[in-house]
C-alpha positions, 0 to 999 in steps of 0.5 A: 239373929240378924234382921232384914236391913232396907237400904237406899242405893245411889241413883242409877241414872246419875251414875250412868251419866257419870259413866258416859262422861268418863268414857267420852273423856277417855276417848276424847283425851286419847284422840286429842293427845294421841296417847293411849295412857288415857285409855286407863279410864276404860277399865274403870268405866267397865268396873263402874258398869258392873254396879248397875242393877234394876229392881222390878215391882214386887222384887228385891235384891239382897246385897252381899260383900264377900259374904257379909250381908249389906242390906236389901233393896225393895223399892223398884227402880234403877240403881247403882251399888258397889260393883263388888256386891253380889246381888241375890234376887228374891221375889216378893210376889204372892205365890200359889202352891198346891200340895201333893195329895197325901194319904194319911189317917184321920183322928179315927184312923180312917185312911184319907187323901188330902191336899192343901192350897197355900198362898204365900209370899216372902216377908223377910228377905234376910231369913228367906236367904240365909236362915233356910237352905232353899225357902221354896222347897222349905215351903213345900216340905213344911206345908206337907207336914202341916197337912199331915198334922191337921188330918190327925187332929180331926175326923173326916166326918161325924159318926153319931152311931158309934158315939163320935160326935166331934164338933169340928170335922174335915168335911163340914167345918171348912172355916175352922179347919182352914184357920187351924191349917193357916196358923200351923203353916204360919208357925212353921214358915216364920223361920224362913220369913214367909207370910201366909196369905191363905191356906185351905184344903184343896182336896179331901176324900177317903182313900180308895180302899175304903171309899166304897164302904164309906159311901155305903155307910153315908148312904145308910146313915142318910136313909136312916135319918130320912126314915126317922123324920118320916116316921116322926111325921107320920106318927104326928099325922096319925095322932092329929087324924084320930084327934080330929075324928074324935073331936068332930064325932065323925065316926065312933072307933073302938080300940080295934078299929083305931089300931087298924086305922093306925096300921093302915095310915102308917103303911101309907105314910111310911111306905116307899111305894104308893098304897093300893086301896082295898074296899072293905064291904063287911066288918073287920072280923067277917 
């Protein structure tokens, strides 16, 4: 495969001075000799003027001569090239691309909406100009394909209650997922001479038809997790209270009273509402 060739064309300012001198000579000789034969220099000057090109910073010009690749100009400035060269402009500036929101299935088969943000630039002008039909459209299509593949590789979230305990998920593993996405897009765009500067997920959510159900599921999971922590802490506190009462010999509790005390403490510590105190003036049995 032919690679990019960087060339250094002739200085445009020097050729501009030559052109001005040529035109001035043609006009002067025509006037002094009063003969139009010297006007033949004017078409030559016009042909020379077609070779002037200006390359702005972070831009390039790909030069062709009757279909043959001559080279690429990447250095900004004012130049002159063969007037018969065709000059294709390719930007070397970084471009930002926000893909469309795609509806795909994650690793667990749940429909999700996902999009990616890509920062890219042309690194090889030959590949961008000749190895693909339209490199900008190629970037869009291949980015969408990479996002679809990424979504199928990882679950949206972990569901420990169903035995799904993936280490990497789309929602929580931002850095790992971004690295995978960037690598996947880079491999796909290498054929077009595109360099991937950054790739990350721009939008991620469950599809509308399951969004409410998944939200309730997440809320239930959070509530269960919170309750687990509360019960664990309450048991620890009750155990500590019984040990302290026994150690300091504050009150002598039999098994029945211990059970009642544990029951009351667990209700107070684990309940959603404030407990209402009850004053017991008798015994537990009367």
